[in-house]
N, C-alpha and C positions, 0 to 999 in steps of 0.2 A: 372632551369627547370620548377618549379612551376609557376614562373612569365611568362614564355613563353606559358605555357598551358592556363593560365588565359587570356593572350592577344589573343591567338588563339580562345578560347571559346567566347570571346567578339566579335571578328571579325565575327565568324560564326553566332552569334545572330543578329548582325547588318545586315549581308547579308540576313538572313532569314526575318527580318523585312522589309528590302528594297524590297524583292521579293514578300511579301504578297500582295494579292489583296486588293485594297480599297473596302469598302462596296459599293454595287451597288446602284445607284441612284434609288429612287422610280419610279415605272412605272406610267405614267400619263394616266389615263383612263377616258373616258367620256361615260356615260350611259344615257338612256332616262327614264324619269318618266314613270311608267307603268310596263309591264312585264319584260323588260330588266333590269330595276332597281330592280325588285323583285329578279331576279336571282342572282344579285351581292350583295344583301343586307347584307348577313352575312360577306362578306369581308369588307363592309363599317363599320359594327358594331365592328368587331374585331380590326380594326385600328392597324394592325401589323407593320406599317411603310414601308411595301413593296410596297404599292400602294397609289397614290393620286387619289381619285375617286370623280368625280363631276357629278351631275345630271343636265340634261338640259330638257327643255320642248319640244324642236323641233329639228328634224334632221338637219335643216339648220345651227344651231349654232354649233352642233357637227362637221359637215362637214367643216365649216370654220376653226375651231381650228385644225382639223386633217390635212387639206391641208397646213396650215401654220406651222405645226410641233409642235404646243403646246401640242398636244395629241399623245401618242404613240399607244394606242389601243382604238378603238371606237366601240360603238354599233350603227348599222344602219340597215335600211330595206335591204333585200337581193338584190332588184333591184338597190338600190343606191350603193351597193358594186360594182356591175357590171359597173354602170355608172362611178363611181370614177376610177375604173380600166382603163376604156377606156380614160377618160379625163386626167389621170396622166401617160398615156403610160405604164401601168402595174406596177405602184409603190404601189400596194395594194395586200395584202395577206389575204385571208379569213381564219380565225382561227377555228371558230366553228359556229354551228347553236345554237342560244339561245332561240328562240321561234318558235313554229309552229303556225297554224292558230289561231288567236285571234279575228277574225271578226265574228260578229253575226247580224242577223236580229232580231230586237226587235220590238214587236208589243203591242200596247194598244188594246187588244182584243184577239180574238181566231179564226181568219179567215185564217191565214197562217199556213198551215201544210207542204207544199212542195214548191219548187221553182215555179211550175206551178201556184200556187195560187196567185202569184204576178202579173199575167196578169191583165191589166186594173187598176193597183194600182199606187200610187205615193210613191216612196221611198225617204226619206230625208237621205242624206249621207254626210260623211266627206271624206277628202283624195283625192280631185280632183287633177288629174295629178300625183298621187302617187299610191302605192300598192293597197289601198282599191278600187280605181276606176278601176285599171287594172283587179283585181280579179272579181269585180262585172260585168264589161263589158264582161269578158270571160265567166262567168257562165250564164249570160243572153243569150249570143250568142250560147253557147252550148245547151241551152234548148229552142232555138227558140223564145226568149222573147225580143229581142233587140228593136223591134218596138212596143211592147205591154206594156212596163213599162216606166213610166216617172221617171227620177231621178233628184232631186233637191239637189244641193250641198250647204252645210252650211260650213262656214269658219273654225270654231273651234269645236273640240270634245265637249268641255264644253257647247257650245251654243246648239248643237243638243241634248246633254244629258238633258239640261234644258227643251227643247221643248218636249221631250219624257216624262220626269218626270211630267210636267204640263198637259200633254194630248194635247198640241197644235199640235204635230205631231203624226200621227197614226202608221206609220211604219218608222223605221230608221235602217241604217247600221252603227254600231259602233264597235270599238275594246274594249277589256278589258283594264283598269278597269272601263271605262265609262259605260259599260253595267251594271255592278254591282251597280254603283252609281244610275242609273235609277231604278233598281229593289228595292234597299233599300228605295228609296223615293216614289215610286209609286207601290202600291200593285196590280194595274190592269195591269201593264206591265209584259211581259214575254219574254223569249228567244224563238222565233219562229223557227229560223233556225240556225244551226251551219255551217258556210261556210267552215270550215275545212273539214267536212265530205262531203259537197257538192262538194268541189274542188277535193277531192280524188275520188269521184264517177265519176266526169266528165273527169279528166285528168289521173287518175291512179298514181298520184304522191302525196307526202306529200306537204301540203301548208306551205312551209318555209316562215316565215315572217321576223324574225330578226336574225342578225349575228353579230359576233365580227370580226373586221378587224384590221390589223396592217399595218403600212407603211413597204414596203419591206426593207428599210434601217434598221429600228428597228428590224425586223424579222431576218435579216441576221446577224446583229451585236450583238444581245442579245438573242440567242437561249435558254439559261438557264432560263431567265426571262419569255420568252414566254411559255416555258414548265411548269414553276411553276404557272403561271397565269392560264393556262388551268386546271391544277390539282386543284388549289384552287377554281376556279370558279365551277368546277364540284361538289366539296364538298359543296359549298354554295347552289347550285341548289338542291342537295339532301336534305339539311336541309329545304330549303324553301318548298319543296314538302311534307315533313314528320314531321317536328318539331311542337310541340304544340304551341310554341310561335311565329311561323312564321308571322302570321297576325299582331301581336303586333309589331314585329321588323320592318316589312314593313311600318306600319303606323307611328311608331315613327320616322323613317328616312325621312318622308315626301314623300314617293314614291307614296302613294295613300292618299286619303282624310281622311280615318278613318279605324279603325280595322274592323268594320262591313263590309265595302266595300272590304277590303283585304281578309276576310274570304270567301267571295263569289267569288272574282276575281281569287285567286290563282289556284283553280282547273280548271278553264276555260281558263287559260292563256297558257297552254301547254309549261311550262318552261322546257327547256332541255339543255343539253350540248352534242351535237353530233359532233364528229370529224372524221378525217381520210377518208377512202373510203366511209363510209356511208354518211358523210357530203357532199362529192363531188357528189355522186350519187343523193342525194335529192336536193341539191342546183342547180346543173346543169340542172336537170329535170324541175324544176319550172322556171328557167331562159329561157330554151328552149320554154316552153309554152308561157311565157310572150313575148319573142322575136317574136314568130310566130304571136301572136295576135297584137302586137304593138312594132316594133323595138325600138322606142324611149323610151320605158319603161326601157330598159337596157342600154341605151346610144348609140343606133344605131347599135351595133353589139355584138355578143356573146363574152365573155372574153375567153382568152386562158386557157389551163390547169394549167398554173402557177399561176392562181388566188388562187388555193386551196393549203393550207398548207399540207405538206407531213405528 
């Protein structure tokens, strides 16, 4: 009898082991240096084994890896999420909003107090053909300034930041953390206009800039990992916005150039984690504005409601 019980117990244990779930594979995530990298910084620091996180300099690299399937979850500009949705016939799910407006007009001087003061001026800008251009074009049009402002596009954020830091450029449109890098290097430079506020005034919507997306395949097949990521990411965002060591963490991970820059950049980067109905409302509103201004900015048509995670 005892022998039979031992055999039965062994069989039950073997069955239980056979039915146990194998540990989940780490989620492959790509973020961008700058505000989206800031938001995920504490997940990078913790190195829990749940995530393989890589930082990239440009959205193009992230998109290539995402489309090829190398990356499960990716940080991209909101208009690029819509474009990818259209190009992949809906194989994209928007998980959260990670940054609001991070765009600023920086001036060497003190002449720009409002958008109307840009009349007759030349703005040096980055982001031609991307969100910064679409935002600037919209704001100039809404304020009757399209034909009164000359915009000269510079290829790289770092190049324009250097021009503003040296005084070569008087007025520039830059995102964080490049704004802070200019202010740290040039005491005569200042933030003249916050385009997040200007956008809200003109459109009545939040200036959604960055989002995290997942492939629909990954989203459908790994709901628990998606849920865990959103929870962990929100906790990381909370730390970035409140922890005393946040600037040090961000700088040590190479997300920005120095702790001094990080200290200035974090408060101006509007790092958030907005999900659910609030995410859908804010993201769809800004995509509608962009589509009306320039359909190509969102891939030619507005995405369906299934873009947004439930």
